[in-house]
N, C-alpha and C positions, 0 to 999 in steps of 0.2 A: 474721408478723414481726411480732418483741416491741418494745416500747416502751423505748428509751433515757431513761436520767433520772438527777442524780445530781452528786458532784464528783469531773471525771477531771483530775489535771497534768498537764499539755501536758510527759512528763517527761526530763527531761537525758536528753545523752548525753556517757559521761565517757569521755577518752580518755590513756590511757599516754602517756610521754612520748616514745615512735616513730607518735607517729599510731593506733596502733591501739587499737578499743574495751576500753575498762577495763572487763567485766563483774562483777569479782567487786563493785567499787565500784555500779555501777550499783542487785544485786542489793539490797544493802546499803542502796541508799536508798528498793529500791520498799518493802523490810521495812521498813522506818521508815516509807510514806508508809499503808501496811496498818494499822497500828499505830494509826493517829493516824485512820483512818476513812473513809479515801473508797474511791468504792465500784470506778474500773477507773483506768487509764492508762491515759493517750494518748500511744503511740511516735510517733517517726518527725512529730512537727511542726515548725512553724518554729522553738522554744524545743532540740526536740532534733537540730539540727540535718540536715533530713533533705538540704536541699543542700549538705550535703560530705560523703555518704557514696556508695561504689556499692553497687550492687546485692546484691554478696556480702557488703559491712556489713550492708543493708539486710536480709538473710537471715539470718544468725549474728546481729544483735540478736533478730530475731522470734522463732526457734528456740531462743535463752534466757530470754526474758522470758516465750516461753508456758510452759518446763515450768518454769521459776521461779514463776511466780500458780496455778498447774494448780488449780481448782474453793477460789480464794482470792475474784478481782476479777476481773473486765469491764478485756477488753485492747480500746482501740481503735489501727488502724494509720491511719497518714498516707501518704497516696499525691498525692506528688510530680510531677511532670514536663514538661519544654514540649517530649519523644518520647515519640510517644503508646505508640511501640514499644516502649518501657521502661515506659513506666506499665501498658498492656495484660499484659505479662510478668510482671510484680511480683503484677499484680491476678489473675491467672491461680497467682502460685506461691501467694500465700495460698487460695487455695479451698479447700485442700480443711484449713488452719488451723483453729485454735478461736476465731477471732477476732472478737468483738459485733460490730464497723460496720469500714468503711474510711472516713476521712475524707480525701475529695478535693480538693484544691484546681484549681482551672482551670489551662490552659496559661497560660503567664506571660511577661512582657520584651515576646514580640508580646500584641499585646491584640489577641482578638476581637469581632466581632458578634455580638446575644447568639442571632441563630438558632444561627450556629456552636457556639456554647456549650450550649445548648438540642440538639442535637443528640448533642454531643461526649459531655454526661453522661448520655446515653440507653443511646447505644454502652455506657458505662463497664455501667451496671445491666445489661442485654444481656448482658455478660461475666461477671457472675459472681452469685450464688445470695447471699452476702453483705450487710445491710444495708449502705447506703452512705450519710454523711452530707457537706454541697456545706458546703467550709472556707470560707467567706465574710472576705476577709480584703484590702479595696482596696488601704488602702496600698499593701500592699507586691506583687499580683496584677498591680494596676493594671485589677480588672473585678471590679463591683459586683453583685451579686444581688441585683437588686431582686425587692419580692411577685409580679411577672405574674409574673417570669422564673422564680421558685421554683414555686411557684403550677404553672406549665407543667408544667415539671420533674418535679413530686411526681407528678400526676396523671396522666401518661400512663406512672410506674415502677413498680411498688406496693413496689420495696428503698429507693428515696429516701428516705430514713424522719425527714430532720430536716437541720435549721442550725448549722453555730457562728459565732455573728456577732462578728466584729471588728472592730466598727461605732463611731463615735464618738457616735451620732446615734439615742438612744433610740425616735424617734418609729420610727427601720427595724425595730424588735426587735416593736416593737407593731406595725408591721403583718407583719410577716412571721410575725407568732403566730394573726393572723387563718386564715395556710391547714388550723389546727385545723380551721376550720368544716367545710371539707368532707373534712379526712382528720384524722383522730381520735388516731391515736396519731405523729403527726408531733411531733418533740422539735425545740428550739430549746434551744442552748445560747449564755449569754453568755461573755466571752473581760475583757471590763472589769473589775474590780473598784471600781471607781467607781460604776457601773451595779447593782450586786447590790442593792438593795434596791430602785428604779423598775424591773429589771426582774423579781423576785418574786413582786412586786404586778402586775405584766402575767400574769405566768401560763410563766417562763418551766421547761424541767426544768431543769434546772442548770448546772453550772461548766465551764471548759475554761481554767483563769485562771492564769497563772504561777507566779505566789505563792506555790501551792499544794506545789510544789514546796519550798519553807525554811518554808513557816508554814502548815501543812493543817489545823490545827486553827480558825482564823480562819473559812475560807469552810466546811468539813466541818459547822462550829456552828453561822454563818450561815445553810445552808440548813436545816442539823435546828434550829434553832430557829425558824427561819420556821415552817417545816411541821408543829409543835406550839401557833402561837400565840402563846408568847411575844416580844413586844415591846421590853421593855427586855434578855431575852439575845441577842434579834435584833442589834440596833442595837446593842450594845457588843461584838460581836464584827464585825459592818459597821466598824465604825470600825475597828478591828483593822484588817481585812481594809485600808483605806484607807491606813493608813500604815504599812502593808508594801509597799505601792506605793513609796514612798521608795530601796531599791532599786533599782528602775532608774531611775535618774538618773545610776551610777556608770558606764555603759557605752552605747556606741550599737553593733551593734544591745541592748537590753537581755538579753540571756538572759550572756552573760560576769556580769554582775554575779548574776543568778540566782544560776548554775550557782556564782559564793563566797559565794554565804549558803548552798548546801548542803554544797560541802567546811566552812565554821566549823563550821554545827550537826551535820547528817550526816557528813559523811565525817572530821572531825577532824582534817584534812590538807589542805595545797593540791593542785591538780592539775592537770594539762595540759591546753591547747586547740592545738585543732585550727587552724592556716594555712588563712582569711588572719583566724584569731581569733588574739587575743593576752591574756595573763594582766593581769586591773590592775593597774598600782602598788601599790606598799606602799603610799604615802600612803593611796589610794584602798582598799587592803582594812581599811585602821585603820578608817577613816571610815561604812565599808562596817559594820563589825565592830561599833562603837559604837551603832549603829541595831540591829543586831539585838539589845545588849544592854538598849537602852530598850524595846525593843519586849516583852521578858523571856520572849525565846527562845534567849538564850546564855548 
């Protein structure tokens, strides 16, 4: 199993007026991200609205994105289901696809105990030959993957090769990195821009953070210059990463605002949202546009 590292935007899903997937706009967005130097894309995550998509829509996205990105960048695919039958069906579908890893969130809404979660991830790892990453997002999923839980899963399953840490406590990430002492190719990804410098200093392997969708150069260059040992430029781009987070304040959840930023900068036109999501108000759109201009990316 190869080690996964670098910058992977959690790709947005763009919709047409009739709520079908606007694949041409998604391809245009991917081309923009590749041009800006991302290492890959993570599709069907929270920002990609996996929870609003059917099995057929997910297949449509996977097939089209893999065809469009072939031999250019890596693709991580999110697996998020409360129904294990659906999760296993999707994992089985992905078995012969050229994906770098599966990013798997725990069953949510009803929260299971630790032993159940450990067994569940063992079952997932046994059902695929693909790399598996744990998606730890306790605020939304209701379950926090502690170091002890992840260590048990990682050491029992060869293809459990990492975790995306969407957690507010940097000490949580620091402890998770200790798994590398026993499993050297284990990868830890940081999701929050504000943690970037501290996380890099601790030894994280990369980022899966939403601002990369509309401001990829900020995270790409923070990661690049840190690895080159250029403290001045690392700090410069880290500050820009933090400033870009203001976009998140324009919607709840943040994904509509993130998508609007992509519409402004990349697609150059407003797009549609799939219910229950709605587009931003015109007032908020203009405020967001002003913020992008202040960031010198529009």
